[in-house]
C-alpha positions in Angstrom: 30.3 -8.6 -1.2 29.1 -9.0 -4.8 29.9 -6.7 -7.7 26.3 -5.3 -7.8 26.6 -4.0 -4.2 30.0 -2.5 -4.9 28.7 -0.8 -8.1 25.8 0.7 -6.3 27.9 2.0 -3.4 30.2 3.5 -5.9 27.3 5.3 -7.6 26.1 6.6 -4.2 29.3 7.4 -2.3 32.2 7.2 -4.8 34.8 4.6 -5.6 37.1 5.6 -2.7 34.5 4.5 -0.1 32.7 1.7 -1.9 35.0 -1.2 -1.1 35.2 -0.5 2.6 31.4 0.0 2.8 30.8 -3.2 0.9 33.0 -5.0 3.5 31.0 -3.5 6.3 27.7 -4.7 4.7 29.2 -8.1 4.2 30.0 -8.2 7.9 26.5 -7.2 8.8 25.1 -10.0 6.6 27.4 -12.6 7.9 26.5 -11.7 11.5 22.8 -12.1 10.8 22.7 -14.9 8.2 22.3 -17.8 10.6 19.2 -16.0 12.1 17.6 -15.3 8.7 15.4 -18.3 8.3 13.4 -18.8 5.0 9.7 -19.2 5.6 7.7 -22.1 4.2 5.0 -19.9 2.7 7.1 -18.2 0.0 5.0 -18.5 -3.2 6.1 -20.6 -6.1 7.8 -18.3 -8.7 10.3 -15.5 -9.2 8.0 -13.2 -7.3 7.5 -14.8 -3.8 3.7 -14.1 -3.8 0.8 -15.8 -5.5 -3.0 -15.7 -5.9 -3.5 -16.8 -2.3 -1.9 -13.6 -1.1 -3.8 -10.6 0.2 -2.8 -8.3 3.0 -4.8 -6.7 5.8 -3.5 -3.2 6.5 -3.9 -2.3 10.2 -2.3 -0.5 13.1 -0.9 -2.6 15.9 -3.5 -1.2 18.3 -6.6 -1.2 16.0 -8.3 -4.1 17.8 -8.7 -3.5 21.5 -10.0 -5.5 24.5 -9.7 -4.6 28.2 -7.2 -6.7 30.0 -5.0 -7.6 27.0 -2.5 -5.8 24.8 -3.7 -4.7 21.4 -1.3 -7.0 19.4 -3.0 -9.9 21.1 -6.4 -8.5 20.0 -5.1 -8.3 16.5 -4.0 -11.9 16.7 -7.4 -13.0 17.9 -9.2 -11.0 15.2 -6.8 -12.5 12.6 -7.2 -16.0 13.8 -11.0 -15.7 13.8 -11.7 -13.6 10.8 -8.7 -13.7 8.4 -7.6 -17.4 8.5 -8.1 -18.9 5.1 -9.0 -15.7 3.3 -6.1 -13.3 4.0 -2.5 -14.5 4.0 -0.6 -11.5 5.3 -0.9 -8.6 7.7 0.7 -5.2 7.3 1.1 -3.9 10.8 1.7 -0.2 10.4 4.6 1.2 12.5 4.5 -0.6 15.8 7.6 0.9 17.3 7.8 3.6 20.1 6.9 6.9 18.5 6.2 10.5 19.3 3.7 11.6 16.6 1.9 10.8 13.3 0.4 7.6 14.6 3.7 5.7 14.5 5.5 7.3 11.6 7.7 9.4 13.8 9.8 6.5 15.1 11.8 6.8 18.4 13.4 3.3 18.4 13.4 1.0 15.4 14.3 -2.1 17.4 11.6 -2.0 20.1 7.9 -2.8 20.0 5.7 -0.1 21.4 5.1 -1.3 25.0 1.5 -0.1 24.8 0.9 -2.6 21.9 2.8 -5.6 23.2 6.2 -7.0 22.4 8.2 -9.0 19.8 6.7 -12.2 21.1 3.2 -10.9 20.2 4.5 -10.0 16.7 6.0 -13.4 16.3 2.8 -15.1 17.3 0.9 -13.2 14.5 3.8 -14.1 12.1 3.4 -17.8 12.9 0.2 -17.8 10.9 0.4 -14.8 8.6 3.0 -13.2 6.4 4.2 -10.0 8.1 4.7 -6.6 6.4 6.3 -3.8 8.3 7.4 -0.3 7.6 11.0 0.8 7.3 10.5 4.6 8.0 13.8 5.6 6.7 13.3 9.1 5.4 13.1 10.5 8.9 12.9 9.6 12.6 11.5 11.2 15.7 12.9 14.4 17.1 12.6 12.6 20.4 14.9 9.7 19.3 18.2 8.9 20.9 19.9 9.6 17.6 18.6 13.2 17.4 19.3 13.8 21.1 22.9 12.9 20.5 22.9 15.2 17.4 21.6 18.1 19.6 24.3 17.3 22.2 27.1 17.5 19.5 28.1 13.8 19.6 30.6 13.5 16.8 29.1 10.2 15.7 25.7 11.9 15.1 26.8 15.4 14.0 26.0 14.5 10.3 23.2 12.0 10.9 20.5 14.5 9.9 20.1 16.8 6.9 20.7 20.5 7.7 20.7 23.6 5.6 20.8 27.4 5.9 17.7 29.5 5.8 19.6 31.5 3.2 19.9 28.5 0.8 17.7 28.6 -2.2 15.3 25.6 -1.6 12.6 26.8 -4.0 13.0 23.8 -6.2 12.3 21.3 -3.4 9.0 19.4 -4.0 6.9 19.7 -0.8 4.3 17.2 0.3 3.2 19.5 3.2 2.5 23.2 3.7 4.7 23.7 6.8 8.2 25.2 6.6 10.9 22.8 5.2 13.5 23.8 7.7 13.0 23.6 11.5 15.5 25.4 13.8 16.8 23.4 16.8 19.1 24.6 19.6 22.2 22.4 19.6 25.5 22.5 21.5 26.9 24.2 18.5 24.2 26.8 18.3 21.0 26.9 16.2 21.0 24.4 13.3 18.2 24.2 10.8 17.1 20.6 10.1 15.3 19.4 7.0 11.8 18.3 8.1 9.9 17.1 5.1 6.8 15.9 6.9 6.6 17.7 10.3 8.8 19.4 12.8 8.8 16.2 14.9 10.1 14.1 11.9 13.7 15.0 11.3 15.2 13.8 8.0 18.1 11.4 8.1 21.2 12.2 6.1 21.9 9.2 3.7 24.8 11.1 2.3 26.5 10.0 5.5 27.4 6.3 4.9 26.9 5.6 8.6 23.2 6.3 8.2 23.0 3.8 5.3 24.8 1.1 7.2 22.6 1.6 10.3 19.4 1.3 8.1 20.7 -1.9 6.5 21.4 -3.3 10.0 17.9 -2.5 11.1 16.5 -4.0 7.8 18.2 -7.3 8.6 17.1 -7.1 12.2 13.4 -6.8 11.1 13.8 -9.8 8.8 15.3 -11.8 11.7 12.1 -11.0 13.6 10.0 -12.6 10.8 9.2 -9.7 8.5 8.6 -10.9 4.9 7.6 -7.7 3.2 9.5 -4.4 3.8 7.5 -1.2 3.0 9.9 1.6 2.3 7.9 4.6 3.6 8.1 8.0 1.9 11.1 6.6 -0.1 10.8 9.2 -2.9 12.2 12.0 -0.7 15.2 10.0 0.7 18.1 11.9 -1.0 18.3 15.7 -0.5 20.3 18.0 -2.7 20.1 21.8 -2.8 19.3 22.8 -6.3 17.4 19.6 -7.0 13.7 18.9 -6.4 14.9 16.2 -3.9 12.2 13.8 -5.0 13.1 10.7 -7.1 16.8 11.6 -6.9 19.0 9.2 -8.9 20.7 8.3 -5.6 17.3 7.5 -4.1 16.8 4.9 -6.8 20.3 3.6 -6.2 19.6 3.3 -2.5 16.5 1.2 -3.2 18.5 -1.0 -5.5 21.1 -1.4 -2.8 18.5 -2.6 -0.3 17.2 -5.1 -2.9 20.8 -6.3 -3.7 21.5 -6.9 0.0 18.2 -8.8 0.4 19.0 -10.9 -2.8 22.1 -12.0 -0.9 20.8 -12.3 2.6 17.1 -13.0 2.4 15.8 -13.5 -1.2 12.4 -14.4 0.0 11.8 -10.8 1.3 9.6 -8.5 -0.9 10.5 -4.8 -1.2 7.5 -2.5 -1.5 8.0 1.2 -2.3 5.5 3.8 -1.1 5.6 6.7 -3.5 2.3 8.7 -3.7 3.2 10.4 -7.1 1.9 10.3 -10.7 2.0 6.9 -12.3 5.1 7.1 -14.5 7.1 8.3 -11.5 5.7 5.6 -9.4 6.5 2.7 -11.7 10.1 4.0 -12.1 10.7 2.2 -8.8 10.5 -1.1 -10.6 13.9 -0.3 -12.0 14.7 -2.8 -14.8 12.2 -5.3 -13.6 14.5 -7.2 -11.3 16.8 -4.8 -9.5 14.6 -2.4 -7.5 11.2 -2.8 -5.9 9.2 -6.0 -6.3 6.0 -4.1 -5.7 4.8 -0.5 -6.0 1.6 1.0 -4.7 -1.1 1.5 -7.3 -1.9 5.0 -6.2 -4.1 6.1 -9.1 -6.5 3.3 -8.4 -8.4 4.8 -5.4 -9.4 8.1 -7.1 -10.0 6.5 -10.4 -12.4 3.8 -9.0 -14.2 6.5 -7.0 -14.5 8.6 -10.1 -15.9 5.7 -12.2 -18.7 5.1 -9.6 -19.5 8.8 -9.4 -19.7 9.1 -13.2 -21.3 5.6 -13.6 -18.8 5.3 -16.5 -15.7 3.2 -16.6 -14.1 4.9 -19.7 -11.2 6.6 -17.9 -10.6 3.7 -15.6 -10.7 1.3 -18.6 -8.2 3.4 -20.6 -5.8 3.8 -17.6 -5.9 0.1 -16.8 -5.2 -0.8 -20.4 -1.9 0.9 -20.0 -0.8 -1.3 -17.1 1.6 -3.3 -19.2 5.2 -4.3 -19.2 5.6 -5.8 -15.8 8.2 -8.4 -15.4 7.7 -11.8 -13.8 9.4 -10.4 -10.7 7.3 -7.3 -10.2 3.7 -6.5 -9.5 1.4 -3.8 -8.1 0.2 -3.5 -4.5 -3.4 -2.7 -5.2 -5.5 -0.8 -2.6 -8.4 1.5 -2.4 -8.1 2.6 1.3 -5.3 2.9 3.7 -4.3 4.7 6.9 -4.0 7.9 4.8 -6.6 9.4 2.7 -7.5 9.0 -1.0 -4.7 10.7 -2.9 -5.7 13.4 -5.4 -2.2 14.0 -6.9 -2.0 10.5 -8.7 -5.2 11.4 -10.6 -3.8 14.6 -12.0 -3.0 14.1 -15.7 -5.5 11.2 -15.9 -8.7 12.9 -14.8 -9.7 16.3 -16.1 -9.8 19.1 -13.5 -13.6 19.2 -13.4 -13.7 15.5 -12.5 -11.1 16.1 -9.8 -13.2 18.9 -8.4 -16.2 16.6 -8.3 -14.2 14.1 -6.2 -13.2 16.8 -3.8 -16.8 18.2 -3.6 -18.3 14.8 -3.2 -15.9 14.0 -0.3 -17.0 17.1 1.5 -20.7 16.4 0.8 -20.4 12.9 2.2 -18.8 14.0 5.5 -15.1 13.9 4.6 -12.3 16.4 4.8 -9.6 17.7 2.4 -5.9 18.1 3.1 -3.8 20.5 1.1 -0.1 20.7 0.0 2.0 23.7 -0.9 3.0 24.3 -4.6 4.5 27.4 -6.3 0.9 28.2 -7.5 -0.4 28.0 -3.9 -2.1 25.3 -1.8 -4.0 22.6 -3.7 -5.9 19.5 -2.6 -3.5 16.7 -1.7 -5.8 14.0 -0.4 -9.4 13.3 0.5 -9.9 12.2 4.1 -12.8 9.8 4.2 -13.5 6.1 4.6 -13.9 4.5 1.3 -17.3 3.2 2.2 -18.6 6.7 2.8 -16.8 8.0 -0.3 -18.3 5.4 -2.8 -21.6 4.4 -1.2 -23.8 7.2 0.1 -25.4 6.8 3.5 -28.9 7.3 2.1 -28.8 3.9 0.5 -30.3 0.8 2.2 -27.6 -1.3 3.9 -28.1 -4.1 1.3 -27.5 -1.7 -1.6 -24.8 0.2 0.1 -22.8 -3.0 0.8 -23.3 -4.2 -2.7 -22.1 -0.9 -4.2 -19.1 -0.8 -1.9 -18.1 -4.4 -2.6 -18.4 -3.7 -6.4 -15.7 -1.1 -6.0 -13.5 -3.5 -4.0 -13.9 -6.2 -6.6 -12.0 -4.1 -9.1 -9.0 -3.9 -6.7 -9.2 -7.6 -6.1 -9.4 -8.5 -9.8 -6.6 -6.3 -11.2 -3.1 -7.8 -11.6 -1.2 -7.4 -8.4 -1.5 -8.2 -4.7 -4.5 -6.7 -2.8 -4.1 -4.6 0.3 -7.3 -4.2 2.3 -7.5 -1.6 5.1 -9.1 -2.9 8.2 -11.9 -0.3 8.2 -12.8 -1.4 4.7 -12.9 -5.1 5.6 -15.3 -4.5 8.4 -17.3 -1.7 6.8 -16.5 1.3 9.0 -17.8 4.8 8.5 -16.3 8.3 9.1 -15.1 9.0 12.6 -15.5 12.8 12.8 -15.4 12.7 16.6 -11.8 11.5 16.4 -10.9 14.5 14.1 -12.4 16.8 16.7 -10.3 15.2 19.4 -6.9 15.2 17.5 -7.4 18.1 15.1 -5.9 15.9 12.3 -7.9 15.1 9.2 -6.5 11.6 8.8 -8.0 10.5 12.1 -11.3 10.2 10.3 -10.2 6.8 9.0 -8.1 5.6 12.0 -10.7 4.7 14.7 -9.6 2.0 17.2 -12.2 -0.8 17.5 -13.3 -2.7 20.5 -12.9 -6.3 19.6 -15.9 -8.0 21.2 -18.6 -5.6 20.0 -16.9 -5.6 16.5 -17.0 -9.4 16.3 -20.6 -9.5 17.5 -21.7 -7.0 14.8 -19.7 -8.8 12.1 -21.5 -12.0 13.0 -24.9 -10.4 13.0 -26.7 -11.5 9.9 -27.9 -8.6 7.8 -25.8 -5.9 9.5 -23.7 -3.6 7.3 -20.5 -5.0 8.7 -21.7 -8.6 8.2 -22.7 -7.9 4.6 -19.3 -6.3 3.8 -17.1 -8.8 5.6 -19.0 -11.7 4.0 -18.7 -10.2 0.6 -15.0 -9.7 1.0 -14.6 -13.3 2.2 -16.4 -14.7 -0.8 -14.3 -12.7 -3.3 -11.0 -13.5 -1.6 -11.8 -17.3 -1.5 -12.7 -17.1 -5.2 -9.5 -15.3 -5.9 -7.4 -17.8 -4.1 -9.1 -20.7 -6.0 -7.4 -20.3 -9.3 -3.9 -19.4 -10.6 -5.5 -17.0 -13.0 -5.1 -14.4 -10.3 -1.4 -15.1 -9.8 0.3 -11.6 -9.7 2.8 -12.9 -12.2 0.1 -13.8 -14.6 -1.4 -11.7 -17.4 -4.3 -9.2 -17.5 -6.2 -7.9 -20.5 -8.8 -5.1 -20.2 -12.1 -6.0 -22.1 -13.7 -3.7 -24.6 -16.9 -3.2 -22.5 -18.8 0.0 -22.6 -20.3 2.6 -20.3 -20.9 1.5 -16.7 -19.4 -2.0 -17.2 -15.8 -2.6 -16.4 -14.3 -5.9 -17.4 -11.0 -7.7 -17.6 -9.6 -11.2 -18.1 -7.0 -12.7 -15.9 -4.7 -15.4 -17.3 -2.4 -17.7 -15.3 1.3 -17.7 -15.9 1.0 -21.1 -17.7 -2.0 -19.8 -19.7 -4.1 -22.8 -18.6 -6.5 -20.8 -16.4 -8.7 -17.8 -17.5 -11.3 -15.8 -15.6 -13.4 -12.9 -16.8 -14.1 -10.3 -14.1 -17.1 -8.0 -14.7 -18.5 -5.3 -12.5 -21.5 -3.0 -13.0 -20.9 0.6 -11.7 -24.6 1.6 -12.2 -27.7 1.3 -9.9 -29.6 -0.4 -12.8 -29.0 -3.8 -14.5 -26.5 -3.8 -17.4 -25.5 -6.2 -20.1 -21.8 -7.1 -20.5 -20.6 -8.2 -23.9 -17.1 -9.4 -24.8 -15.4 -11.7 -27.3 -15.8 -15.4 -26.6 -12.2 -16.0 -27.5 -11.0 -14.4 -24.2 -12.3 -17.5 -22.4 -10.4 -19.8 -24.7 -12.4 -19.4 -27.9 -14.7 -22.4 -27.3 -18.4 -21.5 -27.3 -20.1 -22.7 -24.2 -23.5 -22.5 -22.7 -22.6 -23.2 -19.1 -20.2 -21.2 -17.0 -19.3 -20.9 -13.4 -19.4 -17.7 -11.3 -16.4 -18.2 -8.9 -17.7 -15.8 -6.3 -21.1 -17.5 -5.8 -19.8 -20.9 -6.9 -22.8 -21.4 -9.1 -23.6 -21.9 -12.8 -24.2 -19.0 -15.2 -25.8 -19.1 -18.6 -25.1 -16.2 -21.0 -27.9 -14.2 -22.5 -26.3 -14.7 -25.9 -23.5 -16.9 -27.2 -21.5 -17.1 -30.5 -18.6 -14.9 -31.5 -19.4 -12.7 -28.5 -20.8 -13.6 -25.1 -23.3 -11.5 -23.3 -24.0 -11.7 -19.5 -26.6 -9.9 -17.4 -25.2 -7.9 -14.5 -27.5 -6.8 -11.7 -27.2 -3.3 -10.2 -23.7 -3.0 -8.8 -23.3 -6.7 -9.7 -20.0 -8.5 -9.7 -19.3 -11.7 -11.7 -16.0 -13.7 -12.0 -16.7 -16.1 -14.8 -14.8 -19.2 -16.2 -16.0 -22.1 -18.4 -17.2 -25.2 -16.6 -14.4 -27.8 -16.9 
């Protein structure tokens, strides 16, 4: 094994164990190497993704049809509605599980039999890049590993993090309000297991090298099955230490770097994405030095900041925040999203939005039929996330469908235009609304945004001209095709935020070779606005004829000269480049 892997293992486990562990990792890689086949659709630069890449985020059982397994329904939906506009699919945990809609994994190497099998996953992967979750902070309390722990099997005795109720755990950062330790009856008596997220999700002990080796083996197994993007779920909480907040521990960062180093040797085409729902500076710390940790991090402040901008009809805070998104290397980028299987995070907006604006987000969510989830802090419980579909959050139901769709798509255009790779939640792509009935059934707030869809009625409605779903899907399709048409949107390219004012948000995207430029404008207001920006951002050559990439039509500025001024309709979106 190479020196980087040995150095990281030394940092994590000490010099006495590093060489032996490196040899074991080398053996794992050697055993799998012949089965790790590079895909043809890898992108063209140091970052194996480009402007044609966008991911659908979905559960394995989101699209259902009687008489067929859900993964086959997903494949049919993808073949019919994603081909040519979305390159990849993030299938949320599709393994056997016991709770949390898949994030309490029982077996990391099996596909949930209710969803299908590995053959169904491979058939989706034949046409789309696959992203999957490595849920490595914890596993299910119903797993074989934990059962052996309870039975006192020596190989699993230290597989999970335990502590005493008498230990001072007051420093530990908590994402939930339930007790941190859960008592379990074992062959050795009661042991208290660290359960960061729920009593059914028992935290794995990475201080035990056997756990690290097992996760590396599973990582390579998933790549062998065709996974091209690995999402490290809840990674910030990986390493526990009494007397430490146990979030963003230095050894957690070293572990992410170790996964990256192993992939650089075994499968350099695989992208590492870290999921860390934390303030911005902590989030981007997972880029490491720009080439040694995550390729992508989630852009968690984006959902609340875009929603705030539309509520305020003012892009000032969003503009200031986006102006600070600098310093990315050619090997790193953001995973931009506005909606996901979880809610809209409140915590990433703290320190960016003033408290009264955060309060408005929370109150608007409740007014528009959503729910609020809370987390424990030393000061008491505070809002953690807003549980609501993004459509209902940003575009009130009282609007006509045509206006509602246009307003919603205006919000999504920001996510698609920013530097990074877009992730589109399936309920956003098809324009779904709050599912309060599901919350009543499960008692869980997050169910509001997790409704399973019957495939045939869904396709019929999407194809129905003028329906809300049709308007939203068609709008996404036009923007995604426009995005893929120019290297200006390459995630390794540049982005500059334009000095627009008020309700107009604007930026310019520049290709890595600087030959392609596109100005992206969006109007956050229900009335027409003018957007003015320096002509130099489009190459410095005055022109009277421009192309709107989304509508594939000519545009003529209201005014030209040193500055260019364009008219934007209410909730209008324009992606502009000079006619060649």
